[in-house]
C-alpha positions, 0 to 999 in steps of 0.5 A: 499500499501507499501511505500519504500524509494529509494536511490537518491544519490549525494550531495546536491548542489545549483541548481536542485536536486533530493530530495526524491525518493520512490516506492509505491506497491499495496498489495491486490488490485489496489490503487488510489492516488491523493496527497502526503504530505511531511515534509521538513526541512532545516537549511540554504537551501531554496527549490523552484520550487518543482515538483513530478514526476512519473519516473516508465517509461523511460519518466518522468510524471510530477504530481505536479509543484510549481514554485512559492512556496519556502519551508524551514521548514514545510510540503507541500501538493501535489495534482496531476495534470496530465493534467494541468487543475488544482486541484481546487476540489482536485487532479487527481487520479493515479492508482498503480496496483498490477502488477506494482509498481510506482516510484516517485521522488521529485525534487527541486531547492536549494539555499543557500546550506552551503559549 
């Protein structure tokens, strides 16, 4: 697959922020995805309530929500859970078809943003 970064726009502020947006395109056949790994680094800000959304359609589909974890520096692994059944044995597969790329958004609550 091809992964391309999309523009998020705006200025980071305390509160809910769209942090990262990207598009996944299947090149030679449909692609099954079940997780993403992100590397996040900040100087003073703290990010919590991280969620990953499929925003390809008008209605957002939540693939991951971590209301309890806070991320300041380091990576975090996102296992998809599209039906709230949990991810105990791995994520739930989402298909990216050759005919329709998918657009994903990482959103989180940011605190301690330096002014």
